[in-house]
N, C-alpha and C positions, 0 to 999 in steps of 0.2 A: 496447616489444618486438615489436609487430606491424605497425608503420609500415612502409611500403616492402614487407610481403608482398603477396604475389599473391592473388588473390581465391581461396578454396578451403579444404580441411580442412589444419590444421598440426597435427601432433604437440607436446605440452608434457609435460616431465618432471615427477612429482612423487614424493615419497617420503613413505611411510605405514608407521610402524611398522619403519621401517629398511629395506623394500623399495622398489624403483623399480618404480613404474609410470607410464603414459600416459594422458595425457586429451588431447582434441583440440579444438580451436577452430575455429571458421567465422569466416575473414576475408571480410567481403563487400564489392563494389564499392561505395565511396564518396568522395564529391567534398571530405567535410567533415573535418578534423581538430579541430574545436572542443574544449573541455571543459567537463562538468558541474561545477556546485557543488553542484546536489540534483537529483534527481529522483523522482517521483510517478507510478506506474501505475496507471490506473484499471481500469473494467469493462473498455472496449474501446478503448483508446489510454492516452496518457502525455504528460505534460508536464515540461517541467525548465528549470531555471536554470542559463545557463552563467557560466562564470567570470568575463565581465565584465558580467554582471547582466542578460542578455537572456533574454526567455522565448520558448521553443520548445516546440511541441507536435506532435504525429501521432495516427493513430487517428481516431475519433470523438470526440473529446473535445470539438469544436465540431459542431455538428449540422449548420452549413450553411455558416459562414463562418470566415476566420482573417484577417480585416482586409484582405489583400490578395489572396485567392482565394476566390472561390465555388464551393462543394463542391454537386452535386447530389446528387439523392438516389441512393445505391447506391456512393456512391464515399467512400473512404477517403485519408487523407494518407498513404503507404507510408513515409515518412521525417519527422523533425521538421523543421517549418520556424517561422521566427520570428515570432511575434504583434506586429504592428503596432498602434500607435495606442494605447498603454498610458497610462493618466493619471499613472503614478509608474514608477520604477523598482523593481521586482519584490524582495521579500527571501526569499519562499517560497512555491511553490505546492501545491495540494492538489486532486486531480481524483478524482470518483466517475465512477457509470456514463455519464451523458449530460450533463456541466457539471464545475464548479469553480469555486475562488476563488484569488485571490491575494491575498498581503499585501505591502503596500507601505511605502516608508519613513514613519514618521509613526505606525504601526499602524492605517491605515485597510485593510479588505477591501472588494476588488471581485468578485462573483461572475458566473457566466454559466451557461445551461443551465435544464432543469427542475427544479425543486424548489429550486434553490441559491439563489434570491434570496429566500427566506422570505416569499414574498406569493402567495395565490393566485392562480391565471389570468396571472401575469406570467412569461415567460421571454423571457429574451434572447441572443442569439448574439454579445453582447460585452459586456465585464465590467461592471457597473453597483455602483454603491457602495452599500455595504450599511446602511443604516438609521443614516448617519453620527452622528447626535443621539443615539440610543437605544443604541447599542454602544461601551463603553469601548475606547481604542487597545488592539491585539490584540500580542501578541508571537510568538503560536505558533497555527497554523491546520492543522486536521485535516479530512478528506473521510470521508465513509462512501459508503453506495450513492448516497442521494440526500437527504444532509443533512448539514452541516458544524457544526464547533464551532469555537470560539476560545478562546484563554486569555488573561488581564491579567495584568499585570505583579503584583497583588495576587493572585494565584491563583484568581481566579473564572473557571470556565468559562461562555462562552453557548454555544446551540445553535440552530440553524433548518433549516429544509428540511421534508420529507416525515415525518410524525409517527406513519404506519400502526400501529406496534408501539409506541410510546412513546420510540421512540429520540432524539427532541427532549426529553422531558419528561411530564410526565402528560398522558393522552389525554382531552381534552375532547368534542370532536366527531371520531368515528374518519375515518381518510383523510383528512386535512387538511393542509396545509401550514401550519407556524407561522413566526411572525416569530421574530428573535432574543429569547430570554430565558435569564437566569440560570439555573444548577443548583444547588440547596440541597444544599450538601453540607459535612459537619461541620467539615473543615480545608480549607486551601488546597491548590490542586491543583499538582501538580508535572509532569503528563503526560498525554495523553489519547490514547484510540486506539479508532477506529470501525469498525465492522461494517457490513453492509447494513442490517440492521432492529435494532441495538443499539448501545450508546456505553459506554466504561467509562473512569475515571478513577483514577490513582495519585495518594495525597494526600500531604501533606509527613509524615506520619507512619508511610507505609509499606504505609499499607491500601488494599486496591482496593475500587472499587465501581462496580457497573454498574447499566444500567437500558434496557428496550427487549425485544426479542422474546427470549422462552425463559429470561430473566435469572430468573423467580422459581423457577425448577426448579433452578438452579445456587448459588444464593446462600443466605444465612443467612435462616432464616426468621422471622420474626416478625409474626404476623396476616397479613394478606391487604391488602397496599398496593394503592394506585390502578395502574394499568396505567405504567408510564414513571417511578414513584418509585424513584430509585438505592437499592439496596442493597447492601449488605457482602458481597463474597466471601470465603468461608470458608478463608482460605490459613493453614499453619499457621508463617508468620513473615512480618515486614516484606518488602514489594517493592523492588525498584531500579529496573523496568523494565518497560512492559507491550506489548503488540502485539494486534490483532485481526485475524481474517481474517475471510471471508463470513458465518460461524456461529458460530465458535468465536474465542475470546481465549487469551492466554496473559501470565504474569508470570514475570520471573527475580526470585527472592528473594535476600536477601544472602548465604545459603551457598551462592549460584550454581547453585543446584536450578534447572529450570525446569517450572513446573505450568500446566496448560490445564484449560479449560472449556467445555462448549457441544456442540458436533455432535461426538460421540465419533468418528466416523470420518473426522474431520477431523486427529486427531492420536494415534489408538489404532487398535487393533485391533476397536473396538466395531462392534456392528453396524449398518448404514447408518440414519441418521436420529436414533439414541439420542441422547438428551442427557445427558451426564454432568456431574457436579459436580467440584472442582479434583482433578487426576491427576498425578502426579509423572510426567514422561517422559524426564527427562533429569539428571544432575549435572554440576558444574564446567562448567557452560555461561558462558562470555566474553562480555563484551558485544561486540556484532556479531558473533557466532556462532552465532544463530538467526534464522530469518526466517518470517513468516507470508503466504502467500499464500492465494486467494480460499477453497479447500478444503483446503490441504494446510499442514504444519507441518515444518521441516526445521531439523536441528542439525547445525552444522559441527564435527568433531574435527579440530583443526588436525596438520598444515598444511592437509589438501586433503581430507578424506573427508566426505561430506554424508548425514545418512541423514533419511530423510522418511518422513511418513505421510500418507496421504489420497488423493483420488479424482481431482482433475481434471489433476494433474502426470502420473497414471498414463495419462490418453490420450494421453499424447506420449510413451511410451515403445511399443517395438517388442514388449512383453511386459506382461503384466497382473500386478500384484503388489498390485491393490486388497486390503485399505486399507493395505498396507504392514505392515512398515516397506522400504522399500527404499534401497539404499546407491548412491552414483557418487561419481566422482572430479571433483574440479575442479583447475584449476591453483594452485599454490601463491601465486601474487602475487593472486589477486581479493582486492577489499576487502571492507570489512564489508558484513555481507547487508542488504538493503533490505524491509521489508512493502510487501507488494504485494498490490490487490485483483484482479490478473487468475489466472490459473492457473500461472503461472510467476514466478521469481526473479530479481531484479538486484543486482548490488554495484558500487559506484564505486569505483576503485582510485585509488592515490595522485595518477596523471596526469589523473584528471577523465575516463576511458574507463568507460563502463558495460559490464559483462559480464553476459547476460541467458540464462534457459535454461527450459525447462517450456512450457507452452500460455501462449500468449498475443500480442499483438502489439507487436511491439519496437521498431518504428519503425527497421528496418535497411534495408526496401526490398523485403523479400520478402514480407512480410504472412503467415509462416508460423510454426506453433510450431517450438521446439527439440526436435527429438527424442533419446530417450536409449536407446541401444542395449542389446541383451541383455546385455552386459558392463557396465554400469552407466557408459557413458563418454557425457556429454552432449554435444550440439554446441552450444558457447556462441558465442553472437552476441556481438559488440563493437561495441556503439552510439557513435558519436561526435557531439556536439552540429553542428550547424551553423556554417559560418562566414561564409555568404554567404545572400541571399533565393533561395529556391526554391519551385518549383511544382509537384513531382513529385507526381502523381495515379496511385493505382494503382485500376482498376476493381474 
């Protein structure tokens, strides 16, 4: 739809409740027309896997090197570049604040950065295989702030990394890096979702269990378990999907209602910093029509209206609506919303092009957040995967 358009702001028509509205899309200069298969946004950058199975990253997802480019302090990758020298073709990538992990064919996990290797005092700018003997082959990989978890075919969750608040498991020595360890849960795990300092698991029976920062204030009380001990979230029914932001999490239930808990100002009009138990924020939410960013929660009403609560997206507004709700119009052809650990959100359409908006570094070459105007129209950045080696750097 946007290929061949000159760089600039282009109008896109969208119909909501029978009325015609206009959204605007920023088409940025780019030499690449590659397609994404999967995308993950970390705290200050992102990585994705292209449809031909290659890994590309941007921002500060590598602290100094990208395999073929040495980055000096104070520089960041403004556009996605391919990651050279991988041990095998990646199936999935998960990115945190200053590092991440890849899952390769065969189920092995390779990690880089601060805390992601699950061993004190060890950092690496190149992917290192994670305790190959101790960790069973993984089928899914998820990253939090500075910790990660994997899921095996048998439904066992393994977590590792910084464990300052029990986000990896029970805390024995505060503020240490823990190696990979299985998480004791009553049933097999269906899905994992990680925040900055907490972790959650959706089990096969539909129950949701969480552990880490502030989780003792939002889950079922049963004595005072050790910090990091998983506890069940008191939801009114079985869940079908979960997601986590920086300090909050949400679950979509079987009745299609969306319930959230944690930092209340990230999903409701609660006072700043207030911790809330499970709260229903929306009904009739379809899969792919809700997304969590670092400190924001958004729900899409088909085909094109997005309602959001939170604070970090508001920093990309020309007006303040903190803590929300605020509404915006999206082009109707944008794909399913992707959860993010940045302040903005992305969606990948059927053509494999990412559309991103809000606060964050989206790898479009500008290094800027995508502002939202007073009339609720976001400047959407279209992010294509690279198709050739590039060394674009932005000071």
